[in-house]
N, C-alpha and C positions, 0 to 999 in steps of 0.2 A: 485391264488393270488401270486404275485411276491414280494420278499423281498430283501432288500439290507442290508448288515451288519451294515452300519452306515447311519443314516439319514443326510440330508444336513444341512448346517449352517443356511439357511433360515428357515427350519422346526424347528430347535432347538430354534432359536430366537422367532419364532411364539409361540412355546410351552411354553417358559419361560414367555412371555407376558400373555398368556392365564391363566397360573397357578397363576400368580400374581393377575390378575383381579378376578379370581375365589375365591381366598383366602382372598381378601380384601373387595370387593364391597358388597356382600350380608350381611356380618356380620356388617359392618359399617352402612349400611342402616337400619338394624334391631336395632342396638344398639341406634341409634338416637331417637327411639320411646320409649326408657326407660327413664322416666323423670329425674332420678338422675344420668345419665351416666357421668356427669362431676365430680362426686365425686372421680373417679378413677384417679390415676396418668396418665400422658400422655402415657407412654409405656404400662402401664397396660390396658389402653383403647384399644391399638392395640392388645395386647395379647387376650383380651376378644373378640374383633371384629374378629380376625382370627379364634378363637375357634368357634364362632358362624357361621362363613362362612363354616368351615369344617362340622359343624353339620347340616346345612340346607339341604345339598344335600341328605343324606340318608333318612331324614324324608320326604322331598318333594317327592322323587321317590317312597318310600313305600306307602305314603298316596295316591299318584296319581294312583298307581296300584290297590289299594283297592277301592277307591271311584270313579275314572273316568278311568276305564280300557281301554277305547278307546283312551285316550290321549297319544300322543307320545311326550316325552320331548326330541326332537331332537335338532340339532344345532340352528335352527332359534328361537325356543321358549326359549332355554337356553341363546342364545345371546341376545334376547330381555329382558330377566330377568336381565342379567348383566347391560344392557343399562339402564333399568328402575332404578336399584339400584344406578347407577352412577348419574342419574338425581336427585334422592332423596337426595343423599349425597351433591351434589353441591347446591341444593336449601336450604336445612336445615342448611348447614354450610357456606352459602354464605358470612357471615360477620365474621366468625371465622375459616376459613379453615386453615390459617397459624398457628393458635394456636395448631393445632393437630400434628404438626411436631416440636414443640419447646421442644425438649428433654433436660434434664439437662446432665451434664458431665457423671455421672455414668450410666444414661440411654443410652447414646451414646456408652459407654463401653459395656453395655449389648447387644445392637444392633450389635456391632462388634463381640461379642461372638456368637450370633445367626448366623451372616453372615459367620463366619469361620466354624461353625458347618455345615452349609449348604455346604460350599466349600468342606469339607472333604467327605461329603456324595456323592457329584457329582464327586469328583476326583477318588473315588474308583470304579466308573463305567465307567470311561472315555474310557477304552479299552474293555468293556464288555457290548455292547448295548442290549443284550438279558438277561432278568432277570434270575438269577440262580435258581437251585433247582427244585424240582418236583411240589411244590405248584404253581409255576409261570405259568404252563401250563393251569390249570383251571382259574387262574387269567386272563390270556389273552383271553381265550375262553369266559368267562363270560363278560369281558369288550366288546368283539366283539359283543356278543348277545345283550347286553344292548344298545350299540351305534347304532346297526342296527335297533332295534325296538323302541328305546326311552323309554323302560320300563325295569324294573327288571324282569328277567325270573323266571318262576315257576319250570322249569326243564332244564337239559342240552341237551334235544332233540334239534336238530336232531343229535347232536354229540354222546350223550350217554343216555341210559334210566335211568337217575339219577334224582330223585326229589330233590328239594332244600329247602323243608320246614325247615329242621334242620340246614340249613347253613345261615350264615350272609352275606348279599349282599350289605350292605351300601357302602363299598369301591368302588364298581363298578358304583355307581352313580357319584362319583368323576372322576374315570378314563374314563368312557364313555363320560362324558361331555368334559373332556380334549381332548379325541380322536376326537370327532366331531368338536369342535371349532378350534383346532389346525391342524386338518387334518393330523394326524400321525397314524402309525400302532398301533394296540391294545397293543402289548408288549411294545412299547415305552411309550405309555400313562401310562401303569402300572408301569414301572420302574421309570420314572421321577416323577410321582405323589407320589409314595411310598417314594422316596428319599427326596422330599420336606417335607413330613410329618415326616420322620426320622430326618431331619435336624432341625425341629421345636420342637424336643423332650424336649427342655428346657423351652418352653413357660409356661407350666403348673406349673413347679417347681418355675420358676421366679415369676409368678402371685401370687401363694400362699405365698411364703416366703416374697415377697415385701410388701404384705398387712398384714401378720400376724407375721413376725419376724423382717425384716429390709432389707435395700438395700444390705448390705454386705452378708447376708444370701442368698439373691436372686442371686447375682453374683456368689457366690461360688457354690450354688446348680446347676446353669446353666452350670458351668464349669465341675462339677462332671458328670452330665448325658450326656453332649455333648462330653467330651474329656477323662475324667479319667476312666469312665466305658466303657467296650467294648460293652455293650449292651446300647441302641438298635442298634448301628452301625452295629454289626455283623449279625443282623437279615436279612440283605439283602442277605447274603449267604444262608440263610435257606429259602428265599422267604416268610418270615413271615410278609407280608405286612398288612393284615387285623388287627392283634392285635396292630400293631404300630399306625394305624389310630385311634383305640379306645383309646389307651394309651395317645396320644398326647392331647386329650381333657379331659381326666379323671379328672385330678386335677383342671382344670378350672371349670368343672361341679361340683366338690366337693365344691370348695370355693363359687361358686354362690348359691349352695343349702344351705350351711351354712349361707351365707349372707341373703338369703330369709327367712330362719327359724328364724334368729335373728330379722328380721323386724317384723315377726308375733308375737313374744313373748315380744317385747319391751313395756314399759309402755307408757301410753298416747294414744290419739286418733291417729289411723294410717292414713297415706296418702294412700288412696286406689289406686291411679294411680301408685305410686311407688311400692306398695305392689304387684299389679297385674303384673307390668312390670318385676320386679325381679323374681317373681314366674314363669312366663312364660318362661323367659330366662333359669332358672334353669331346668325346665321341658324339654325344647328343648335339652339342653346339655346332660341331663341324658338319654333321649331317644336315642340320637345319640351314646352314649357310648355302649348301647345295640345293636343298629342296625349295628354298625361296627363290633362287635365281641361279641357273646353271652357269651363266657367263661370269657372274660375280665370284662364284666358286673358282673359276679359272683365274681370276685376278688374285685370289687368295692363295692359290697353290705356291707361287714363288715365296710368299711370306712363310708358309709352312716349311718349304724346302730350306730356306735360310736358317730357320730355327732348328731343323733336324740336323743340318750340317754342323751347326754350332754345338749342339748337345752331343753329337757323336765325337766331335773333336775333344770336348771336355771329358767324355767317357774314356776316350783313348788315353788321355793323360793320367786318368785315375785307374786305368786297367779295368774299366767296367763296361767294355764294349758289348758283352753278352747281354747285360741288363738293359743297356740303352737300346740295343737292337730289339730286344723283347718288348720294350716299351713302345717303340715305333710300330712294331708289328701288331701288338694288341690294340693300340689306339686306332691305327689305320683300319684294322680288320673290323672292329666294332662300328666305326663310322661307315665303312663300306656295306656292312650288314644292314644298317639302318637306311641307307640310301638305295639299296638294291632294287626295291620296287620301282624306283624312278630311273635309276642309272642304266639298267640293261635295256629297257625299251628306248630310252633316249639315245643311247649309243647306236642301236640299230637304225633308228630313224635318221640320226646324224650322218651315219655312213651312207645311207641312201641319198641324202641331200648333197653330200660331198660328191657323190657320183654324178648327180645332175649338174652340179656346178662345173665339174670337169668336162662335161659334154657340151657346154655352152660354146657358141661360135666365137671367134676372136672379137667380132664387133660387140656381141652381147657381153662378153667378159670385160671388155674395155669400158662399156657403159656401167656395168655393175661396180667395177673398181672405182671409176670416177664419181659415181653417185653415192656409194655406200662406204668406201674405205679411205679414199684419199682425204687429207686434211691439211690445214695450214695454221699459221699463227692466229688468224682470226678465230678459228674453231677453239683454240685454247682460251682466248679471252672471253668468248661467248659461252662456252660449255664447261670450262674448267675453273679458272680463277682470274680475277682482275690482275693487271700488271703490278699494281702496288703490293698485292698480297704475294704474288710470285717473288717480288723483290725482297719482301720480308722473309719469305721462306729461304731464299738464296743466302741472305745475310745470316739467318739462323743456322743454315747448313754449315756455313764456314765456321761459325762459332762452335757448333756442336762437334764437328770433326776435329777442330783444334783441341777441344776439351775431351776428345775421345768418348763422347756420349754414346752409349750403345744404341739407344732408341733412335737417335738421329742417324747413325751409321746404317742400321737395319732399314730404316725408312727410305734413305737415299738409294740403297741397293734395290729395294722394292720398287721405287719409282722407275729406276733404270730397267728393271725386269718388265714392268708394265709398258714402258716405251717400246721394248722389243716385241711384246705381244701385239701392241697396236700397229706395228710395222710388219708383222709376220705375213701379211697379204702380199708383200713384195716378192716373196719366195715362189709365188704362183702355185702353192700347194693347197688345194681346197680344204683339206682337213685342218689346216691352221687358220682358216678364216672364220673362226667361231665368234669373233667379235670385231669391233672397229675402234678407232681411237676416240671417237665421240663418246661412245658408251664408257670407255675407260676414264675419260676426263670427268664424267659425272661422279666418279668415286675419288677424284684427286684430293678432295677436302680431307680425307682420312689421313694420308701421310703428311699433308700440310699441317694439320692440327698436331700430330705427333712431333714433327720437327720443330715447329715454333714453340710448342709448350716445353719440350725437353731442353731446347737451347736457352729459353728464358730462365729456366731453373738454374742454369749455370752462372747467370750474371751476378747474383748476390754472393756467390762463392768467390768471385774475383775481387770482392770489396772487403776491406778490413772488418773485423768482428764488431767494432764500435758502430759502424754505419750500416752493417748488414741488415738489421731489421728494418731500417728506414728504406733501404733499396728494395727489400722484399715487398713491403706494403705499398710502396710507391708504384711498383710494377703492377700490382693487383689493381690499384686505383686507375692507373693509366689504361689498362686493358678493359676495365669496367666502363670507363668513359667511352672508349672506342666501341665497346659492345652496345652502349646506349645509342650511339650514332648508327652503327650497323644494324641494330635491332629495328630501328624505324624503317630502314630500307627493306629489311626482310619481311616486315608486316604489310608492305604495300607493293612490292615489286612483283609484277605478274607479266605474262605475255597475253594481252587481251584477245589477240586473234585466235587463241585456242579455246576460248570459252564459247562454246557453240550454242548451248541451250539457253533460251530466254523465257521469261514468263509468258510471252505471247505465243510461244510454240506449243505449250502444253494443251490448250484447247484444240489445236490442230491435231495433235496426237490422239486425243480422245475421239475426234471426228473420224480419223482414219480407222481406229479400232472398231467403231460402230458402223461405218458406212462403206468399207471396202472389203472385198473377199479375202480369205486367209492367204491365198496364193498371189496377191497383188505384188507387183514389182515396181519399185519407185526409182526413177532417175533423180539424182541429187547433185548439188554443186560439188565438183571434184577437182582435186589437184593431183596430177601424176608427175612423179619425179622419175620413176622407172616403171617398167611393166609390172613389177611386183612391189613397188614402193609408191603407194598412193593413199590419199586421205580424202575423207569428206570434209567439207568446210563450213557447214552450218548444222542446225539441229536435225536435218534430214538424216545425218549419219547415225542418229540415235533411234531411228524408226524401228529397227529390229528389237531393241530393248523395250521401247514403250508399247509397241503394238504387235510384235511377232511377225510383221511383214518383212519383206526382203528389199534390199537396195542394190543399185548397180555396183557399189564398192565393197559389199560384204563387210568383213571386219579386218583389223590389222593382222590377224592370225591366218588369213587365207593363204599365205605363202607356205603353210604346212600341209595344205591339201594336195590332192592328186593333180597332176599336170593339166588334165582336161578342165577341171574346175578353175584352176588358176588362169588358164588361157581365157576361159569364158568371162571371168571377172575383169581381166585386163582389157578385153575388147569392149565390154559394156562401159567400163570407166573411161576409156578413150573417147567413146561416142558421147558420154555424158559431159566430159570436159569440152569437147568440140561444140556442144550444143550452145554454150555461152556466146560463141562468136559465129557459128555456122548453123543456121536453122535446118539445113539439109540433113544434119546428123539425126534429126528426129526419125527419119525413115529407117536408119540403122537400128535405133533403139526400138522402134516398133517391130522390126523383124526379129529382134532378140527377145521379144515378149514383154517389154516394158509397158506398163499400163498406166502409170501416173508419173507426174513430175512434181517434186516438192521444192518450193523456194522458201527458205526460212527467213526469219527476221534478221539474222546475222548476215551481213554482206560477206562475200568471199574476199578474204584478205590476201589470198595467194594468187589471184588472177581474176579474169573477167567473171562477173556474177551473172547468173541466169536472169533474164529479163522476163518477168511474168506477163507484161503487157504485150511484148513482141511475140512470145510463145502462144498466147491466147488467140492471136490473129492467124496462126497457121492452120491449114486444113486438117480436120480431124482432131483438133484440140479443143477441149471445153473446160472453162474454169468452173470448178465445183466447190471451191472453198476459197474465201478471201476475207481475212480478218486481221486487223492490227499488224499489217506488214507481212503476213504469212499467206502464201498462195499455194493451192493444190490444183493441178491441172490433170484432166483425164485424157488419155490418148485413145482414139477410136482405131481399133485394129483394122476396120474395113477400109479406112482411108489409105489410098496408095498413091495419091498425087504427089509428084516430086515438089518439095518445098523450095521456094526461091528466097534468096537473101533479101 
């Protein structure tokens, strides 16, 4: 498979068109079957339609895999689906199509904010066409497999002996569809789709605040998450694309669930068509949150619990407990039905994993806790939010609680619940270790956006009617100016150490594919944090994607594999890491079947780099490729002489 560092302009235009159609047509077609869809403001309709579009793909692919395993959702079927959605939209809106783009002035301002957010997300990748970090390798491989077969895979075979029951695959329903319809490489589909979702991070915040607080709150919240917060923009550097996909629809799912539960407990005879339509939409969105990312669904559960308790309380006051209970049951049952194809296998796999964690020795358990779960104030600043934004959130919290602002109160309780989840590891119960605080901090921008936006909405209400409009628009202008400053940072702020692939590495990958046997095993630059937390540090980590060959580090998902394979990868990675400072490690690699060493253009930013000059002088090592800072060395299996430093 040949790759170029940049795709052509025509391919970029084609991909943009495909992504626009993918994120608009299915959701709008579905929304038009909800009887009361016109109750939403014009832009809120679009937010909901886009959220529904994003949600349809993972549910469709998971259900197809479970119910019709012979069905391949390839380019022709997915293209026909989009065409059918377009026909439905044109027919049902044939007399009111123009009304769906009649936005008011502040809605146009919000659209501009969303557009500029998208611009910053694409500007940041303009010179980096390959997605960064280690997670991106399995993102590209899984996109490739899904696009090839038109189905979500059960394992990473033939690449790696890694089952995928405990891994969320919903994101690849989107990326594989984009790859097939736009005819672009898998890594391109991954990066561009991820950045679209990242750029739409303000949709849910806007949707909730516009309906439950006010337009000022919605605009401010969108600016906070799009420009003032460095998350989720910085998640591109970590390759954390699957949680972003879940987070972008999380708040839309929440409000639609809240809306459905309100409909169930209201007084009077219900309109069953409206009830069923809203409940089905809420269930679909809730299911997609889970299918995109299992752990993000865990963060979402406290928010759902808070809402359920509130609605049950309101129903108790109205004597409508039976209706409220029925609403909870039906909404939850529908969502569980949609996620059943992923939920049951993942729970079984998670139970087995928890058993393995319980069997760790005290030393291993302490190492795991220190390396994966413990956190400090530094982690909050680096992974969650800058101190000044946390201060703004704290001031907004005080204002919102004083004003008894419901969204602020709910968001504060949600943050407290997330804090408890992040500290659950202290109970030493393996089943409660499904996440860590770092991963939770990646989602902190959502409650921050809600709190700041809802609190700012209260400020004009504290001012006399005469000066209220001035205060209202002054706050908008102030946050817009802050957004301009923050937006410049969002467009350029990256973690360069995670961008592994360079233009100089691509000819080397082509050489590997042409000149090495399919079973070749490459030692690459490696950084080990724990026995099962390790990364490659240059383009060598991408060898499985580019060439189909294997490396000493496997992929980030290797922790889901059988213990024997995990132990093998851990031992190979330890030897590969030692090779940077201890030439005798070459003998261990040789005994493990390593046949080549790859030294990429990118230096190891996490520790000592492999020295190709020194390695080439070792017995049994031959330099077979050297070009533009990239070196490939071949290891002679017959050489047994002990290497000396």
